[in-house]
N, C-alpha and C positions, 0 to 999 in steps of 0.2 A: 752335120754331126752335132749331137746334143752333148754338152759337157755336164759334169757333175758339180760345177762351181756353186750352183744355187741349192744344193742339197748336201746335208752332212753324210749321206749314204752313197756308197758305190759298191753294190753287192757283187761279189765275185767268188770264185772257187779255185782252190789249188788241188791238183791231182798228183799224188806222189806215185809215179810208176813203179818205184822200187818196192812199194808196199802192196801193190795190187796183186792178188792171187788168182784173179779171174773167176771168183766164186759166184758172181752175178747176184749177190744179195741186193746191191743197189738197183739192179734192173727190176727185181721183184718188188722192192719197196716203192719204187717210183710208180710201177703199174698199179699197185694197191692204193697208194696215196692219191693218185690223180685220175682214178677211174678209167684207166686205159683198158680197153676191151681185151678179152682173152684171145691169144693167138692159137687157134685150133689147127688141126692137121689139114682141114679143108682149105683154110685161108693160106696156109703155108704152101700148099700145092698150087695155089693160084698166084703166089708171090704177092700176097696182099697183107702180110703180117707187118707189124710195126711196134716199136717201143720208143719211149722218149730218150732212153739212154741205152747204149749197146756196149758190149765188151768185144773189142776186136782182138783176135789172136793171130800172132804171126810167129814164125820159126826163125831161130838165129843159130848159126853154126852149121857144121857138116856132120853127118852121121859118122860115128855114134855119139858125138858130143853135141848134138842138137838140143836146143833149149826152147821151151815155149815162153813167149812174152805176151803180156796182156796190156791193153790200153783202153780205158773207158772213154767213150765218145758221146758227148751230149751237145745241146745247143751252146755255142761258144759265147753267146750274148755279145756279139761284135759291136764295138763302138762305131765302126764304119761298115755296117752290115749291107752286103749286096742284095739281101732279100727285101729290104725296106723300100727302095725307090721304085721297084718294079710292080708293087702292089697297086692295082688301079682303084681300090676302095679304101686305102689307108688302114687296112686291117692289122698291119704290123708296123710298129714304129719303135723308136728308141726313147725311153723316158729319161728323166734326170737322175735316176738312181742306178744307172749302168745296165739296165735290162732291156732286152729286145722283147717287147710286149706283143701278144697276139690277142686280138679281139675277135672271139669266135662268132658272135652274132652279127659281125660286119663282114666276115669272110664269105666270098661267093665261090670259092673253090677253083680259081683259075690255075692254081699250081705254078704261077710264075715265080713265087718265092722259093719253091722247092727246086726249080730249075736254076735259080740264081745262087743257091746255097752250095758252097764248095765242100762243105763237111757232110752233106747228105743226112741232115738231122731233122728235116721237116717231112712230115708224112701226111698223106691224104687219107681221110676217113672214107673208105669205100662202102662201108656197111653200117646199118643201124646197130648200135652196140647191144649185145645180148649176154647176160650172165645166167648161170644156173640158179635155180630158186634158192639153193643152199648158200649162195654167195651174195645175194642181193642186199642182205643186211650189212655187208661190209663196205658198201659204197660210201664214199666220203661226201657228206652233205655240204662241205665248204667248196667243193669243186663241181663245176658244171659237167653234166654228162653230155658230151658233144654228139650231135646228130650227124647223119651221113652228109658228106659233101663239103667238109671244112678241112683246113690245114691244121695240124697239131704239132706241138713241139714242147720241149722242156721250158718251164716257166720259173725255175729256181724255187718251186713251191711258193708262189707269190702270195697265196692265202695265208701262209704262216708268217710271211714278212709283214703283211698288212695288219695281222692280228697283233704282232709284237709292237709295231709302230703305233697303233692306236693305244695300246697299254702304256707305252712310254710317254706319249703325249699327255695322257691322263695323269701321269705321275710327274709331269714337267721335267723330263729327262730325255736323253738319247738312248737308243737301244744298246745294251751292253754286249760286249764281245762274248760269243757263245750262247747268247739268249735265243738265237734263231738257228735251227738246224734244218737243212733240207732233208727230205726223206732218204735220199741216197747217202748223204754223209752220215746221217744218224744210224743207218743200217750197216754201214761198212765195218766189218769185224776187225780190220787191220788199220783203221783210221787213215786210209789212203785218200779219202775225200775230205777236204776241210773247207767250210763255207763261212763267209763273214763279210765285214765291211772293209773294203780296201782303203777307204778314206781315213780309217782309224789306224794311225801309224803304230799304235801299240797292240793292235789285234793280231791274233795268231796268223790269220790268212794273209795279212799285209806283210808280216815278217817273212813268212814262207815264200811269198811271191818274189822276194828279193834274194832268195837263195842262189848260190852259184850254179845250181843245176837247173835253173828255171828256163823255160822256153814256151812259146805259143805256137799252136799248130798253123803252119803255112803263113804266119803273119809276115815273115820277111819277104814272101813272094806275092802275097795278096794285099797286104796293108789293111786287113780287116779289124785290127786292134781288138782282139778278143778279151773278155773278162774272165776267161778260164785259163789258168796258168798250169803248166805241167812241169814236174820235176823229173829230170832224166834218171834212168836206172843207174845204180852204183855197181860198177863191175868189179869183181874180185881180181886183185892183182896177185899173181903167183910169182914168188921169187924164183929167179933163174936156177939157183942151187936146188931148191925144193923140186922144181919141175924136172931137173935132170935126175934127181934121186929117184923119182917115181917113173923114170924111164919113158 
């Protein structure tokens, strides 16, 4: 396991479930920012669609008081990632900034990492990416257009991170809190996704990660040590008297 002791940065994210409305703005922003191919009807019918972040919907309660709940799922950037030791070509590894890195030109598409990932956030690129002529100018030049046969996943918009780090080094300082936003956190209309440096104890993401509502997906069962922290939904408490009055 790689530690962050030799780096001032430990990039992580906090997802506030109480704020998520399931609008999927983060999904679309990630798709556009990272040159994720379009999921057409034909690919859907073949069960070959994918996105780097997905919104899972589940239902809570009994009819007629059933409520829809939403939870964004992305690469958890595990500190003890089960996808890393199974890769035969070391295409995925953990760096000293808290991220699970994917090297696309080293990947040979064995899909061992996808089989090892308990969160199902790694996807195999079955097709050469194709965009309509009207959308080709929107491709991000900072992100590789992956060819068929490689594994893909969320990278915390690492190109944005590297750009900010180079700027900070040139100015002889550290990256400031809020200076970097991943595409998903920038697009979220309810501010449910917060990205930042967990090593900075004064940063917003570091403070939120210590909230009483915090938890990590399956970490207590798997010991994966994710860098994505979730904040549980706040449930409304109805006073007994008020509940009785409404019958």
